[in-house]
N, C-alpha and C positions, 0 to 999 in steps of 0.2 A: 504494500499500500504505499503510494507515494502522494505526498501532498502537492497539489498543482499550485504554484504561485501565480497569482494575477499580476500581469505586467501592468504596472501602473505608469503612465506617461508622466514624466517629470515636468512639473509646471513650475518654472522659476519665477514666474510673475508675482510681484508682492502686491502691486495695485495698478489699475489702469485708470486713465482720465477719460471716461466715455463722453463727458460733456464737450471736451475739446474736439473729439471726433465728430460731434454733432454740430458744433458751431464753426468749424474750420475745414477747409480742404487741406489735406496734409500733402506737401510737395516733396519734402526730403526729410530724412531722419538721420540723427547723429547719436552715437553712444558716448556718453559722459560719465565720468567718475564723479563721486561726490565726497566732499570732505564732511564727515559725520563725527559726532561724539559717541561714546560708548553706550550711553543710555538710548540713543536714537537707534543704534544698530539692534539692541535688545528689543525695542519696540517694533521695529520692522520685521523682525523674526516672527513676532506675534501678529503681523499684518495690521497694526494699529496706526494707519496713516490715511490721510485724505489729499488728493490731488486736485479736487474739483476747481478751486479758485486760484490755483497756482499759475505762475507765469515766470518767463525767464527775462532778466534784465541784463543788458550788455552795457558795460561801462568801464572805462579805463583799460580796455584790452582784456577784460575778464567777464565771465558769465556767472550769474548768481540766481539761485532759485528762490522765489518769494512766494509766500502763501501756502507753501506745502505744510500741512498741519500733521505733526507726529505726536501722538498721545503718549506721554510718559507713563511707564509702568509704576505701580505702587511699590514694588519690591525691587526695582532696578538699582536705585541709588539713593543713599541718605544723605551724603555729603555734597552732592551737586545740585544746584538749583536748575531745574530743567525748564527751558523756554520752548514751548511747543511750536511756536511760529518763528523760530530762529532762521535767519537767511543763511542759506547753504551754498557754499561755493561749488561750481561745477568745474570739473577738470577736463578740458578740451585741448586738442593740439592747436597750434597757431594758425595753421591753414584752415581748420574748421571754424575757429573763431573769425578769421578774416571773411570767410564765406557767409557766416551768419550776419556779421556787421554789414556787409554790402547788401545782403537780401533784405534785412530788416529796414534799410533806408528807403526801400520801394513803397509806394503807397498801397496800403491794405495788407501788408505782410507783418507777421509777428512770429514770435518764437514761443512755443508752449511745451511743457513737459507732458508726455503722453503716457509714460509708463515707468515704474520702478520695478527692477528685477535683479535676481541674483546671477552672477557670472562667476562660478566657482565660489570662493569665499567672499567676493566683493559685491558690493551693491552698485548697480549702474542705473543711470536715468536715461531714457530715451527722450531726447530733445528733438522736436520736429519744427521745421520751417512750415509755416501755415499761412493760408490766406482766408480771410473772413467770408462766411457764407451769407448770402442774402435769404430773406424768409422763403422766397419761391424756390431757392435751392434746397432748403431743408425739407420742404414738402415733397419735392421731387425725389430726394434721397429716401424718404419715408415710403413713397409709392414704389420705388424700386425694390426696396427691402421687403415689402409686403408681397409683391408680385413674385419674387424669388421663393418665398415661403409657400405661396399658393401653387407655384409649379411643381415644387417638391412633393406636396400633398397629391396633386393630380397624377404625378408619375407613380408615386407610392401605390395609390388605389388601382392604377391600371396594371401594375405588376402582380397583384393578388390573384 
């Protein structure tokens, strides 16, 4: 008698910013490291974070993540005062920063954080170059999504 182990797909994603995908057309994505404190890493292991209102600020040749709310754990640290809305520095190559700076200067373009995930033992942030959607674009995206779901249902019922 052998026990069959279920193969579980490794999901390295800590949190996604679904609102950013709803509000923006994502044109390009970059992988950025994050300068974090110990209590923040412990909280991210527990997936206690929010990216909904976060955005990336580019200034003085550096990138910073603002609005990322990491909820401190009660048992994580007693001697450190935890600031949940601390500004986090993003670690990018100079070429990537130059590309982001030049793209953000264009009208309607912005830089948003779309995902936090594990890469080995490191926490990475997916920074996306995005362009804002109009209301009619959001409605069109919703219709396309609903049509894809309906198409899958039709195919599934015809294959029975």
